[in-house]
Chimera marker file (.cmm) of the C-alpha trace (Angstrom):
<marker_set name="trace">
<marker id="1" x="19.327" y="47.417" z="-45.398" r="1" g="1" b="0" radius="0.5"/>
<marker id="2" x="21.625" y="48.875" z="-47.981" r="1" g="1" b="0" radius="0.5"/>
<marker id="3" x="23.281" y="52.251" z="-47.993" r="1" g="1" b="0" radius="0.5"/>
<marker id="4" x="22.787" y="53.787" z="-51.448" r="1" g="1" b="0" radius="0.5"/>
<marker id="5" x="24.672" y="57.070" z="-51.166" r="1" g="1" b="0" radius="0.5"/>
<marker id="6" x="26.967" y="57.439" z="-48.175" r="1" g="1" b="0" radius="0.5"/>
<marker id="7" x="26.831" y="60.827" z="-46.634" r="1" g="1" b="0" radius="0.5"/>
<marker id="8" x="24.321" y="62.046" z="-49.122" r="1" g="1" b="0" radius="0.5"/>
<marker id="9" x="22.713" y="64.289" z="-46.479" r="1" g="1" b="0" radius="0.5"/>
<marker id="10" x="23.714" y="65.616" z="-43.115" r="1" g="1" b="0" radius="0.5"/>
<marker id="11" x="21.254" y="65.578" z="-40.212" r="1" g="1" b="0" radius="0.5"/>
<marker id="12" x="20.929" y="68.135" z="-37.465" r="1" g="1" b="0" radius="0.5"/>
<marker id="13" x="20.784" y="67.210" z="-33.829" r="1" g="1" b="0" radius="0.5"/>
<marker id="14" x="17.077" y="67.969" z="-33.617" r="1" g="1" b="0" radius="0.5"/>
<marker id="15" x="16.323" y="65.627" z="-36.648" r="1" g="1" b="0" radius="0.5"/>
<marker id="16" x="18.321" y="62.858" z="-34.970" r="1" g="1" b="0" radius="0.5"/>
<marker id="17" x="16.557" y="63.575" z="-31.594" r="1" g="1" b="0" radius="0.5"/>
<marker id="18" x="13.141" y="63.564" z="-33.235" r="1" g="1" b="0" radius="0.5"/>
<marker id="19" x="13.854" y="60.266" z="-35.147" r="1" g="1" b="0" radius="0.5"/>
<marker id="20" x="15.175" y="58.467" z="-32.065" r="1" g="1" b="0" radius="0.5"/>
<marker id="21" x="12.312" y="59.698" z="-29.823" r="1" g="1" b="0" radius="0.5"/>
<marker id="22" x="9.719" y="58.650" z="-32.346" r="1" g="1" b="0" radius="0.5"/>
<marker id="23" x="11.306" y="55.325" z="-32.849" r="1" g="1" b="0" radius="0.5"/>
<marker id="24" x="11.301" y="54.685" z="-29.112" r="1" g="1" b="0" radius="0.5"/>
<marker id="25" x="7.637" y="55.626" z="-28.820" r="1" g="1" b="0" radius="0.5"/>
<marker id="26" x="6.820" y="53.463" z="-31.865" r="1" g="1" b="0" radius="0.5"/>
<marker id="27" x="8.565" y="50.451" z="-30.186" r="1" g="1" b="0" radius="0.5"/>
<marker id="28" x="6.722" y="51.082" z="-26.928" r="1" g="1" b="0" radius="0.5"/>
<marker id="29" x="3.265" y="51.364" z="-28.682" r="1" g="1" b="0" radius="0.5"/>
<marker id="30" x="4.022" y="48.037" z="-30.423" r="1" g="1" b="0" radius="0.5"/>
<marker id="31" x="5.097" y="46.523" z="-27.075" r="1" g="1" b="0" radius="0.5"/>
<marker id="32" x="8.330" y="45.240" z="-28.528" r="1" g="1" b="0" radius="0.5"/>
<marker id="33" x="12.009" y="45.908" z="-28.029" r="1" g="1" b="0" radius="0.5"/>
<marker id="34" x="14.677" y="46.499" z="-30.581" r="1" g="1" b="0" radius="0.5"/>
<marker id="35" x="18.106" y="44.793" z="-30.445" r="1" g="1" b="0" radius="0.5"/>
<marker id="36" x="19.852" y="45.484" z="-27.172" r="1" g="1" b="0" radius="0.5"/>
<marker id="37" x="22.661" y="47.327" z="-28.813" r="1" g="1" b="0" radius="0.5"/>
<marker id="38" x="20.165" y="49.600" z="-30.581" r="1" g="1" b="0" radius="0.5"/>
<marker id="39" x="18.360" y="50.348" z="-27.315" r="1" g="1" b="0" radius="0.5"/>
<marker id="40" x="21.721" y="51.249" z="-25.668" r="1" g="1" b="0" radius="0.5"/>
<marker id="41" x="22.797" y="53.474" z="-28.498" r="1" g="1" b="0" radius="0.5"/>
<marker id="42" x="19.443" y="55.208" z="-28.612" r="1" g="1" b="0" radius="0.5"/>
<marker id="43" x="19.402" y="55.749" z="-24.848" r="1" g="1" b="0" radius="0.5"/>
<marker id="44" x="22.976" y="57.198" z="-24.752" r="1" g="1" b="0" radius="0.5"/>
<marker id="45" x="22.464" y="59.484" z="-27.764" r="1" g="1" b="0" radius="0.5"/>
<marker id="46" x="19.241" y="60.846" z="-26.327" r="1" g="1" b="0" radius="0.5"/>
<marker id="47" x="20.942" y="61.443" z="-22.989" r="1" g="1" b="0" radius="0.5"/>
<marker id="48" x="23.738" y="63.262" z="-24.667" r="1" g="1" b="0" radius="0.5"/>
<marker id="49" x="21.416" y="65.463" z="-26.729" r="1" g="1" b="0" radius="0.5"/>
<marker id="50" x="19.226" y="66.250" z="-23.660" r="1" g="1" b="0" radius="0.5"/>
<marker id="51" x="22.199" y="67.164" z="-21.417" r="1" g="1" b="0" radius="0.5"/>
<marker id="52" x="22.788" y="70.880" z="-20.519" r="1" g="1" b="0" radius="0.5"/>
<marker id="53" x="24.018" y="73.217" z="-21.929" r="1" g="1" b="0" radius="0.5"/>
<marker id="54" x="22.784" y="71.731" z="-25.326" r="1" g="1" b="0" radius="0.5"/>
<marker id="55" x="19.902" y="73.381" z="-27.146" r="1" g="1" b="0" radius="0.5"/>
<marker id="56" x="17.734" y="70.247" z="-26.850" r="1" g="1" b="0" radius="0.5"/>
<marker id="57" x="18.073" y="70.198" z="-23.023" r="1" g="1" b="0" radius="0.5"/>
<marker id="58" x="15.114" y="72.578" z="-22.629" r="1" g="1" b="0" radius="0.5"/>
<marker id="59" x="11.748" y="71.060" z="-21.961" r="1" g="1" b="0" radius="0.5"/>
<marker id="60" x="9.557" y="71.532" z="-23.923" r="1" g="1" b="0" radius="0.5"/>
<marker id="61" x="11.790" y="71.944" z="-26.954" r="1" g="1" b="0" radius="0.5"/>
<marker id="62" x="11.651" y="75.534" z="-28.199" r="1" g="1" b="0" radius="0.5"/>
<marker id="63" x="11.843" y="74.416" z="-31.875" r="1" g="1" b="0" radius="0.5"/>
<marker id="64" x="11.418" y="71.297" z="-34.048" r="1" g="1" b="0" radius="0.5"/>
<marker id="65" x="12.326" y="70.194" z="-37.553" r="1" g="1" b="0" radius="0.5"/>
<marker id="66" x="9.935" y="72.764" z="-39.116" r="1" g="1" b="0" radius="0.5"/>
<marker id="67" x="12.319" y="75.497" z="-37.936" r="1" g="1" b="0" radius="0.5"/>
<marker id="68" x="15.122" y="74.217" z="-40.204" r="1" g="1" b="0" radius="0.5"/>
<marker id="69" x="13.728" y="75.550" z="-43.544" r="1" g="1" b="0" radius="0.5"/>
<marker id="70" x="12.506" y="78.762" z="-41.834" r="1" g="1" b="0" radius="0.5"/>
<marker id="71" x="16.002" y="79.429" z="-40.477" r="1" g="1" b="0" radius="0.5"/>
<marker id="72" x="17.749" y="78.702" z="-43.814" r="1" g="1" b="0" radius="0.5"/>
<marker id="73" x="15.273" y="80.982" z="-45.607" r="1" g="1" b="0" radius="0.5"/>
<marker id="74" x="15.814" y="83.817" z="-43.150" r="1" g="1" b="0" radius="0.5"/>
<marker id="75" x="19.699" y="83.487" z="-43.262" r="1" g="1" b="0" radius="0.5"/>
<marker id="76" x="19.853" y="83.192" z="-47.083" r="1" g="1" b="0" radius="0.5"/>
<marker id="77" x="20.553" y="86.933" z="-47.402" r="1" g="1" b="0" radius="0.5"/>
<marker id="78" x="23.763" y="86.563" z="-45.290" r="1" g="1" b="0" radius="0.5"/>
<marker id="79" x="25.356" y="83.881" z="-47.607" r="1" g="1" b="0" radius="0.5"/>
<marker id="80" x="25.825" y="81.476" z="-44.779" r="1" g="1" b="0" radius="0.5"/>
<marker id="81" x="27.076" y="78.017" z="-45.956" r="1" g="1" b="0" radius="0.5"/>
<marker id="82" x="25.204" y="74.742" z="-45.381" r="1" g="1" b="0" radius="0.5"/>
<marker id="83" x="27.815" y="73.579" z="-42.836" r="1" g="1" b="0" radius="0.5"/>
<marker id="84" x="27.520" y="76.845" z="-40.927" r="1" g="1" b="0" radius="0.5"/>
<marker id="85" x="23.647" y="76.568" z="-40.913" r="1" g="1" b="0" radius="0.5"/>
<marker id="86" x="23.933" y="73.003" z="-39.485" r="1" g="1" b="0" radius="0.5"/>
<marker id="87" x="26.313" y="74.242" z="-36.751" r="1" g="1" b="0" radius="0.5"/>
<marker id="88" x="23.928" y="77.129" z="-35.917" r="1" g="1" b="0" radius="0.5"/>
<marker id="89" x="21.089" y="74.614" z="-35.592" r="1" g="1" b="0" radius="0.5"/>
<marker id="90" x="23.124" y="72.212" z="-33.438" r="1" g="1" b="0" radius="0.5"/>
<marker id="91" x="24.678" y="74.896" z="-31.197" r="1" g="1" b="0" radius="0.5"/>
<marker id="92" x="22.082" y="77.697" z="-31.219" r="1" g="1" b="0" radius="0.5"/>
<marker id="93" x="24.487" y="80.505" z="-30.487" r="1" g="1" b="0" radius="0.5"/>
<marker id="94" x="23.201" y="83.157" z="-28.094" r="1" g="1" b="0" radius="0.5"/>
<marker id="95" x="26.014" y="85.652" z="-28.320" r="1" g="1" b="0" radius="0.5"/>
<marker id="96" x="28.586" y="87.016" z="-30.824" r="1" g="1" b="0" radius="0.5"/>
<marker id="97" x="31.555" y="85.085" z="-29.459" r="1" g="1" b="0" radius="0.5"/>
<marker id="98" x="29.789" y="81.841" z="-29.784" r="1" g="1" b="0" radius="0.5"/>
<marker id="99" x="28.457" y="82.774" z="-33.307" r="1" g="1" b="0" radius="0.5"/>
<marker id="100" x="32.111" y="83.567" z="-34.195" r="1" g="1" b="0" radius="0.5"/>
<marker id="101" x="33.066" y="79.989" z="-33.518" r="1" g="1" b="0" radius="0.5"/>
<marker id="102" x="30.426" y="78.801" z="-35.927" r="1" g="1" b="0" radius="0.5"/>
<marker id="103" x="30.766" y="81.237" z="-38.868" r="1" g="1" b="0" radius="0.5"/>
<marker id="104" x="34.179" y="81.301" z="-40.664" r="1" g="1" b="0" radius="0.5"/>
<marker id="105" x="35.834" y="84.692" z="-40.950" r="1" g="1" b="0" radius="0.5"/>
<marker id="106" x="32.759" y="86.291" z="-39.306" r="1" g="1" b="0" radius="0.5"/>
<marker id="107" x="34.422" y="89.681" z="-38.643" r="1" g="1" b="0" radius="0.5"/>
<marker id="108" x="35.538" y="89.975" z="-42.236" r="1" g="1" b="0" radius="0.5"/>
<marker id="109" x="32.201" y="88.948" z="-43.714" r="1" g="1" b="0" radius="0.5"/>
<marker id="110" x="29.767" y="90.768" z="-41.441" r="1" g="1" b="0" radius="0.5"/>
<marker id="111" x="29.775" y="94.069" z="-39.576" r="1" g="1" b="0" radius="0.5"/>
<marker id="112" x="28.503" y="94.363" z="-36.011" r="1" g="1" b="0" radius="0.5"/>
<marker id="113" x="24.964" y="95.178" z="-36.959" r="1" g="1" b="0" radius="0.5"/>
<marker id="114" x="24.777" y="92.243" z="-39.298" r="1" g="1" b="0" radius="0.5"/>
<marker id="115" x="26.203" y="89.914" z="-36.594" r="1" g="1" b="0" radius="0.5"/>
<marker id="116" x="23.509" y="91.073" z="-34.239" r="1" g="1" b="0" radius="0.5"/>
<marker id="117" x="20.778" y="90.674" z="-36.918" r="1" g="1" b="0" radius="0.5"/>
<marker id="118" x="21.908" y="87.073" z="-37.335" r="1" g="1" b="0" radius="0.5"/>
<marker id="119" x="21.689" y="86.461" z="-33.627" r="1" g="1" b="0" radius="0.5"/>
<marker id="120" x="18.228" y="88.017" z="-33.579" r="1" g="1" b="0" radius="0.5"/>
<marker id="121" x="17.050" y="85.737" z="-36.421" r="1" g="1" b="0" radius="0.5"/>
<marker id="122" x="18.455" y="82.678" z="-34.536" r="1" g="1" b="0" radius="0.5"/>
<marker id="123" x="16.662" y="83.670" z="-31.334" r="1" g="1" b="0" radius="0.5"/>
<marker id="124" x="13.422" y="84.407" z="-33.144" r="1" g="1" b="0" radius="0.5"/>
<marker id="125" x="13.368" y="81.104" z="-35.055" r="1" g="1" b="0" radius="0.5"/>
<marker id="126" x="14.972" y="78.713" z="-32.627" r="1" g="1" b="0" radius="0.5"/>
<marker id="127" x="14.039" y="80.446" z="-29.338" r="1" g="1" b="0" radius="0.5"/>
<marker id="128" x="16.344" y="81.634" z="-26.541" r="1" g="1" b="0" radius="0.5"/>
<marker id="129" x="17.974" y="79.888" z="-23.692" r="1" g="1" b="0" radius="0.5"/>
<marker id="130" x="16.476" y="80.850" z="-20.294" r="1" g="1" b="0" radius="0.5"/>
<marker id="131" x="18.732" y="83.384" z="-18.624" r="1" g="1" b="0" radius="0.5"/>
<marker id="132" x="19.121" y="81.417" z="-15.367" r="1" g="1" b="0" radius="0.5"/>
<marker id="133" x="20.245" y="78.270" z="-17.318" r="1" g="1" b="0" radius="0.5"/>
<marker id="134" x="23.017" y="80.324" z="-18.954" r="1" g="1" b="0" radius="0.5"/>
<marker id="135" x="24.191" y="81.696" z="-15.623" r="1" g="1" b="0" radius="0.5"/>
<marker id="136" x="24.114" y="78.219" z="-14.042" r="1" g="1" b="0" radius="0.5"/>
<marker id="137" x="26.234" y="76.728" z="-16.781" r="1" g="1" b="0" radius="0.5"/>
<marker id="138" x="28.804" y="79.472" z="-16.386" r="1" g="1" b="0" radius="0.5"/>
<marker id="139" x="28.864" y="79.014" z="-12.650" r="1" g="1" b="0" radius="0.5"/>
<marker id="140" x="29.357" y="75.261" z="-12.951" r="1" g="1" b="0" radius="0.5"/>
<marker id="141" x="32.308" y="75.607" z="-15.285" r="1" g="1" b="0" radius="0.5"/>
<marker id="142" x="33.974" y="78.205" z="-13.086" r="1" g="1" b="0" radius="0.5"/>
<marker id="143" x="33.366" y="76.254" z="-9.854" r="1" g="1" b="0" radius="0.5"/>
<marker id="144" x="34.844" y="73.064" z="-11.375" r="1" g="1" b="0" radius="0.5"/>
<marker id="145" x="37.748" y="75.068" z="-12.772" r="1" g="1" b="0" radius="0.5"/>
<marker id="146" x="37.190" y="73.527" z="-16.134" r="1" g="1" b="0" radius="0.5"/>
<marker id="147" x="35.786" y="75.001" z="-19.281" r="1" g="1" b="0" radius="0.5"/>
<link id1="1" id2="2" r="1" g="1" b="0" radius="0.2"/>
<link id1="2" id2="3" r="1" g="1" b="0" radius="0.2"/>
<link id1="3" id2="4" r="1" g="1" b="0" radius="0.2"/>
<link id1="4" id2="5" r="1" g="1" b="0" radius="0.2"/>
<link id1="5" id2="6" r="1" g="1" b="0" radius="0.2"/>
<link id1="6" id2="7" r="1" g="1" b="0" radius="0.2"/>
<link id1="7" id2="8" r="1" g="1" b="0" radius="0.2"/>
<link id1="8" id2="9" r="1" g="1" b="0" radius="0.2"/>
<link id1="9" id2="10" r="1" g="1" b="0" radius="0.2"/>
<link id1="10" id2="11" r="1" g="1" b="0" radius="0.2"/>
<link id1="11" id2="12" r="1" g="1" b="0" radius="0.2"/>
<link id1="12" id2="13" r="1" g="1" b="0" radius="0.2"/>
<link id1="13" id2="14" r="1" g="1" b="0" radius="0.2"/>
<link id1="14" id2="15" r="1" g="1" b="0" radius="0.2"/>
<link id1="15" id2="16" r="1" g="1" b="0" radius="0.2"/>
<link id1="16" id2="17" r="1" g="1" b="0" radius="0.2"/>
<link id1="17" id2="18" r="1" g="1" b="0" radius="0.2"/>
<link id1="18" id2="19" r="1" g="1" b="0" radius="0.2"/>
<link id1="19" id2="20" r="1" g="1" b="0" radius="0.2"/>
<link id1="20" id2="21" r="1" g="1" b="0" radius="0.2"/>
<link id1="21" id2="22" r="1" g="1" b="0" radius="0.2"/>
<link id1="22" id2="23" r="1" g="1" b="0" radius="0.2"/>
<link id1="23" id2="24" r="1" g="1" b="0" radius="0.2"/>
<link id1="24" id2="25" r="1" g="1" b="0" radius="0.2"/>
<link id1="25" id2="26" r="1" g="1" b="0" radius="0.2"/>
<link id1="26" id2="27" r="1" g="1" b="0" radius="0.2"/>
<link id1="27" id2="28" r="1" g="1" b="0" radius="0.2"/>
<link id1="28" id2="29" r="1" g="1" b="0" radius="0.2"/>
<link id1="29" id2="30" r="1" g="1" b="0" radius="0.2"/>
<link id1="30" id2="31" r="1" g="1" b="0" radius="0.2"/>
<link id1="31" id2="32" r="1" g="1" b="0" radius="0.2"/>
<link id1="32" id2="33" r="1" g="1" b="0" radius="0.2"/>
<link id1="33" id2="34" r="1" g="1" b="0" radius="0.2"/>
<link id1="34" id2="35" r="1" g="1" b="0" radius="0.2"/>
<link id1="35" id2="36" r="1" g="1" b="0" radius="0.2"/>
<link id1="36" id2="37" r="1" g="1" b="0" radius="0.2"/>
<link id1="37" id2="38" r="1" g="1" b="0" radius="0.2"/>
<link id1="38" id2="39" r="1" g="1" b="0" radius="0.2"/>
<link id1="39" id2="40" r="1" g="1" b="0" radius="0.2"/>
<link id1="40" id2="41" r="1" g="1" b="0" radius="0.2"/>
<link id1="41" id2="42" r="1" g="1" b="0" radius="0.2"/>
<link id1="42" id2="43" r="1" g="1" b="0" radius="0.2"/>
<link id1="43" id2="44" r="1" g="1" b="0" radius="0.2"/>
<link id1="44" id2="45" r="1" g="1" b="0" radius="0.2"/>
<link id1="45" id2="46" r="1" g="1" b="0" radius="0.2"/>
<link id1="46" id2="47" r="1" g="1" b="0" radius="0.2"/>
<link id1="47" id2="48" r="1" g="1" b="0" radius="0.2"/>
<link id1="48" id2="49" r="1" g="1" b="0" radius="0.2"/>
<link id1="49" id2="50" r="1" g="1" b="0" radius="0.2"/>
<link id1="50" id2="51" r="1" g="1" b="0" radius="0.2"/>
<link id1="51" id2="52" r="1" g="1" b="0" radius="0.2"/>
<link id1="52" id2="53" r="1" g="1" b="0" radius="0.2"/>
<link id1="53" id2="54" r="1" g="1" b="0" radius="0.2"/>
<link id1="54" id2="55" r="1" g="1" b="0" radius="0.2"/>
<link id1="55" id2="56" r="1" g="1" b="0" radius="0.2"/>
<link id1="56" id2="57" r="1" g="1" b="0" radius="0.2"/>
<link id1="57" id2="58" r="1" g="1" b="0" radius="0.2"/>
<link id1="58" id2="59" r="1" g="1" b="0" radius="0.2"/>
<link id1="59" id2="60" r="1" g="1" b="0" radius="0.2"/>
<link id1="60" id2="61" r="1" g="1" b="0" radius="0.2"/>
<link id1="61" id2="62" r="1" g="1" b="0" radius="0.2"/>
<link id1="62" id2="63" r="1" g="1" b="0" radius="0.2"/>
<link id1="63" id2="64" r="1" g="1" b="0" radius="0.2"/>
<link id1="64" id2="65" r="1" g="1" b="0" radius="0.2"/>
<link id1="65" id2="66" r="1" g="1" b="0" radius="0.2"/>
<link id1="66" id2="67" r="1" g="1" b="0" radius="0.2"/>
<link id1="67" id2="68" r="1" g="1" b="0" radius="0.2"/>
<link id1="68" id2="69" r="1" g="1" b="0" radius="0.2"/>
<link id1="69" id2="70" r="1" g="1" b="0" radius="0.2"/>
<link id1="70" id2="71" r="1" g="1" b="0" radius="0.2"/>
<link id1="71" id2="72" r="1" g="1" b="0" radius="0.2"/>
<link id1="72" id2="73" r="1" g="1" b="0" radius="0.2"/>
<link id1="73" id2="74" r="1" g="1" b="0" radius="0.2"/>
<link id1="74" id2="75" r="1" g="1" b="0" radius="0.2"/>
<link id1="75" id2="76" r="1" g="1" b="0" radius="0.2"/>
<link id1="76" id2="77" r="1" g="1" b="0" radius="0.2"/>
<link id1="77" id2="78" r="1" g="1" b="0" radius="0.2"/>
<link id1="78" id2="79" r="1" g="1" b="0" radius="0.2"/>
<link id1="79" id2="80" r="1" g="1" b="0" radius="0.2"/>
<link id1="80" id2="81" r="1" g="1" b="0" radius="0.2"/>
<link id1="81" id2="82" r="1" g="1" b="0" radius="0.2"/>
<link id1="82" id2="83" r="1" g="1" b="0" radius="0.2"/>
<link id1="83" id2="84" r="1" g="1" b="0" radius="0.2"/>
<link id1="84" id2="85" r="1" g="1" b="0" radius="0.2"/>
<link id1="85" id2="86" r="1" g="1" b="0" radius="0.2"/>
<link id1="86" id2="87" r="1" g="1" b="0" radius="0.2"/>
<link id1="87" id2="88" r="1" g="1" b="0" radius="0.2"/>
<link id1="88" id2="89" r="1" g="1" b="0" radius="0.2"/>
<link id1="89" id2="90" r="1" g="1" b="0" radius="0.2"/>
<link id1="90" id2="91" r="1" g="1" b="0" radius="0.2"/>
<link id1="91" id2="92" r="1" g="1" b="0" radius="0.2"/>
<link id1="92" id2="93" r="1" g="1" b="0" radius="0.2"/>
<link id1="93" id2="94" r="1" g="1" b="0" radius="0.2"/>
<link id1="94" id2="95" r="1" g="1" b="0" radius="0.2"/>
<link id1="95" id2="96" r="1" g="1" b="0" radius="0.2"/>
<link id1="96" id2="97" r="1" g="1" b="0" radius="0.2"/>
<link id1="97" id2="98" r="1" g="1" b="0" radius="0.2"/>
<link id1="98" id2="99" r="1" g="1" b="0" radius="0.2"/>
<link id1="99" id2="100" r="1" g="1" b="0" radius="0.2"/>
<link id1="100" id2="101" r="1" g="1" b="0" radius="0.2"/>
<link id1="101" id2="102" r="1" g="1" b="0" radius="0.2"/>
<link id1="102" id2="103" r="1" g="1" b="0" radius="0.2"/>
<link id1="103" id2="104" r="1" g="1" b="0" radius="0.2"/>
<link id1="104" id2="105" r="1" g="1" b="0" radius="0.2"/>
<link id1="105" id2="106" r="1" g="1" b="0" radius="0.2"/>
<link id1="106" id2="107" r="1" g="1" b="0" radius="0.2"/>
<link id1="107" id2="108" r="1" g="1" b="0" radius="0.2"/>
<link id1="108" id2="109" r="1" g="1" b="0" radius="0.2"/>
<link id1="109" id2="110" r="1" g="1" b="0" radius="0.2"/>
<link id1="110" id2="111" r="1" g="1" b="0" radius="0.2"/>
<link id1="111" id2="112" r="1" g="1" b="0" radius="0.2"/>
<link id1="112" id2="113" r="1" g="1" b="0" radius="0.2"/>
<link id1="113" id2="114" r="1" g="1" b="0" radius="0.2"/>
<link id1="114" id2="115" r="1" g="1" b="0" radius="0.2"/>
<link id1="115" id2="116" r="1" g="1" b="0" radius="0.2"/>
<link id1="116" id2="117" r="1" g="1" b="0" radius="0.2"/>
<link id1="117" id2="118" r="1" g="1" b="0" radius="0.2"/>
<link id1="118" id2="119" r="1" g="1" b="0" radius="0.2"/>
<link id1="119" id2="120" r="1" g="1" b="0" radius="0.2"/>
<link id1="120" id2="121" r="1" g="1" b="0" radius="0.2"/>
<link id1="121" id2="122" r="1" g="1" b="0" radius="0.2"/>
<link id1="122" id2="123" r="1" g="1" b="0" radius="0.2"/>
<link id1="123" id2="124" r="1" g="1" b="0" radius="0.2"/>
<link id1="124" id2="125" r="1" g="1" b="0" radius="0.2"/>
<link id1="125" id2="126" r="1" g="1" b="0" radius="0.2"/>
<link id1="126" id2="127" r="1" g="1" b="0" radius="0.2"/>
<link id1="127" id2="128" r="1" g="1" b="0" radius="0.2"/>
<link id1="128" id2="129" r="1" g="1" b="0" radius="0.2"/>
<link id1="129" id2="130" r="1" g="1" b="0" radius="0.2"/>
<link id1="130" id2="131" r="1" g="1" b="0" radius="0.2"/>
<link id1="131" id2="132" r="1" g="1" b="0" radius="0.2"/>
<link id1="132" id2="133" r="1" g="1" b="0" radius="0.2"/>
<link id1="133" id2="134" r="1" g="1" b="0" radius="0.2"/>
<link id1="134" id2="135" r="1" g="1" b="0" radius="0.2"/>
<link id1="135" id2="136" r="1" g="1" b="0" radius="0.2"/>
<link id1="136" id2="137" r="1" g="1" b="0" radius="0.2"/>
<link id1="137" id2="138" r="1" g="1" b="0" radius="0.2"/>
<link id1="138" id2="139" r="1" g="1" b="0" radius="0.2"/>
<link id1="139" id2="140" r="1" g="1" b="0" radius="0.2"/>
<link id1="140" id2="141" r="1" g="1" b="0" radius="0.2"/>
<link id1="141" id2="142" r="1" g="1" b="0" radius="0.2"/>
<link id1="142" id2="143" r="1" g="1" b="0" radius="0.2"/>
<link id1="143" id2="144" r="1" g="1" b="0" radius="0.2"/>
<link id1="144" id2="145" r="1" g="1" b="0" radius="0.2"/>
<link id1="145" id2="146" r="1" g="1" b="0" radius="0.2"/>
<link id1="146" id2="147" r="1" g="1" b="0" radius="0.2"/>
</marker_set>
């Protein structure tokens, strides 16, 4: 295999998750195993992506790769950069402080209503975290004393 253009495109976590899951199923259906190091990397990456509080830890997944163009289309009016869109897809911010970590100079670029509109679009296209999962994640970090 040859790399034609290095870093020509950036993949979101859901695209990587979908590819690795499909590849594992394909190998299972063909009753063959890939190289041992590939199996290890695939397993560890899937475990990382499925671990809470990540957006892909929900079962069933609330969104798939078809949500990517929809989200980009809906956020186009807000002049959000490609990198910010990728971070939104990977993190799926659920409140303004988290969104602030993703969008550069958010307070200067958007007023409070626009910030809430962006969050509403994200929740509509990518789905929301279950309320009890958010509470559990907060409790776990405070009980451990780590953030």
